[in-house]
C-alpha positions as CSV (number, residue, x, y, z in Angstrom):
1,M,-4.8,32.0,-10.4
2,V,-2.7,32.9,-7.1
3,T,-4.1,29.9,-5.3
4,F,-2.9,27.6,-8.2
5,L,0.1,28.9,-8.6
6,S,1.2,29.2,-4.7
7,L,0.1,25.1,-4.8
8,L,2.1,24.2,-7.8
9,L,5.0,26.1,-6.3
10,T,5.1,23.9,-2.6
11,I,4.2,20.9,-4.7
12,T,7.3,21.6,-6.9
13,S,9.5,22.7,-4.2
14,I,9.2,19.9,-2.1
15,L,9.6,17.7,-4.8
16,M,12.8,19.3,-6.1
17,I,14.0,18.7,-2.5
18,V,13.0,15.1,-2.5
19,L,14.6,14.7,-6.0
20,V,17.9,16.2,-5.5
21,L,18.2,14.1,-2.4
22,L,17.9,10.6,-4.3
23,H,20.6,11.9,-6.3
24,K,23.6,9.7,-6.1
25,G,27.1,11.3,-4.2
26,K,29.4,12.5,-7.2
27,G,32.6,13.0,-5.2
28,G,33.7,15.0,-2.6
29,G,32.1,17.6,-0.3
30,L,29.3,18.5,1.8
31,S,28.2,14.3,0.4
32,T,31.0,12.8,1.7
33,M,30.3,14.6,4.7
34,F,27.2,12.9,6.0
35,G,28.4,9.7,4.9
36,G,27.9,9.5,1.2
37,G,31.6,8.5,0.9
38,V,30.8,4.8,1.6
39,S,30.4,2.9,-2.0
40,S,27.2,0.3,-1.9
41,S,25.9,-1.5,-4.3
42,L,22.4,0.1,-4.0
43,G,23.0,2.4,-6.3
44,G,20.8,2.8,-9.2
45,S,22.0,1.8,-12.8
46,A,23.0,4.6,-14.9
47,V,19.7,4.9,-16.8
48,V,17.8,5.6,-13.7
49,E,20.4,8.0,-13.0
50,K,19.6,9.8,-16.4
51,N,15.7,9.3,-15.7
52,L,16.3,11.1,-12.2
53,D,18.4,13.8,-14.1
54,R,15.9,14.7,-16.7
55,L,12.8,14.3,-14.1
56,T,14.8,16.7,-11.9
57,I,16.1,19.3,-14.5
58,V,11.9,19.3,-15.5
59,C,10.4,19.8,-12.2
60,G,13.2,22.7,-11.5
61,L,11.6,24.2,-14.9
62,V,8.2,24.3,-13.7
63,W,9.4,25.3,-10.5
64,I,11.2,28.4,-12.2
65,T,8.3,28.8,-14.4
66,S,6.1,29.1,-11.6
67,I,7.8,31.5,-9.5
68,I,8.1,33.8,-12.5
69,A,4.8,33.4,-13.1
70,L,4.1,34.1,-9.7
71,G,5.7,36.9,-9.5
72,L,4.5,38.7,-12.4
73,L,0.9,38.1,-11.6
74,L,1.3,39.3,-8.2
75,K,3.1,42.4,-9.3
76,E,0.3,43.0,-11.9
77,T,-2.6,42.7,-9.2
78,A,-0.4,45.0,-6.3
79,P,-1.5,48.1,-5.1
80,A,0.0,51.0,-6.0
81,V,2.0,53.0,-3.4
């Protein structure tokens, strides 16, 4: 079970990084520092952005759940000091 949760955590961590980087910059800040302030017509539609938001939220929930489950499982199996 620990191996499965570790693998799930690794996959969702990489997926979270990719999903967050796919989001369109919403304004000033770090996104404009790296060229995100340039407006382009290559951005997706509002439907695509909404679906990307939903996918990011679901992936984040799976990520947080796997962290908590792995922590609880490792706490139970750790030897007492």
